[in-house]
C-alpha positions in Angstrom: 158.3 163.6 55.8 157.7 167.1 57.8 159.7 168.6 54.8 157.0 166.7 53.0 154.2 167.4 54.1 155.6 171.6 54.4 155.9 171.7 50.3 152.1 169.6 49.9 149.6 171.0 52.8 151.5 174.3 54.8 153.0 176.6 52.5 149.8 176.4 50.3 147.2 177.2 52.9 149.7 179.8 54.3 150.0 181.5 50.7 146.3 180.9 50.9 145.9 182.9 54.0 148.1 185.8 53.4 146.1 186.3 49.7 142.5 186.4 51.8 144.1 189.1 54.3 145.5 191.1 51.9 141.8 191.2 49.6 140.7 192.1 53.4 142.5 194.4 53.8 141.7 195.7 50.4 138.2 195.4 51.4 138.7 198.0 54.5 140.3 200.2 52.7 138.0 200.8 50.5 135.1 200.7 52.8 137.2 203.3 55.6 137.6 205.7 52.2 134.3 205.9 51.3 133.2 206.9 54.8 136.1 209.5 54.8 134.2 210.8 51.2 130.4 211.2 52.9 131.4 212.3 56.1 133.7 215.2 54.3 130.4 215.5 52.4 131.8 215.0 49.2 129.1 214.9 46.2 128.1 211.1 45.7 129.4 211.2 42.3 133.3 212.0 43.5 132.9 209.7 45.9 131.8 206.7 43.8 134.6 207.6 41.4 137.3 207.8 44.2 136.0 204.1 45.6 136.2 202.5 41.2 140.5 203.2 41.8 140.4 200.8 44.1 138.0 197.8 41.8 140.5 196.6 38.7 139.9 197.7 35.3 138.7 194.8 34.0 135.8 194.1 36.8 134.6 197.9 36.4 131.0 198.4 35.3 130.8 200.0 31.4 129.6 203.5 31.0 126.3 202.0 30.1 125.9 199.0 33.1 126.9 202.6 35.4 124.4 204.9 33.5 121.6 202.0 34.1 122.4 201.5 37.9 122.2 205.6 37.9 118.8 206.0 36.6 117.3 202.9 38.7 118.9 204.8 42.0 117.1 208.1 40.6 114.4 205.6 40.4 114.1 204.1 43.4 114.3 207.5 45.1 
């Protein structure tokens, strides 16, 4: 009974919690990197490039999407 419940319930749950923990640590590292770059007075484009290194290539925006976001930010300012 104990081995069965461990393999069916507890091991998958532990694996999921481990994955969520790794994602949270990745997010915190990215946030800290951004804060330190801003505090150091880095150019906003340099900060964006540093933080983009944390985003998987498959999820990165295209150059056109980045240009559209930059123009929208300029208009808002």
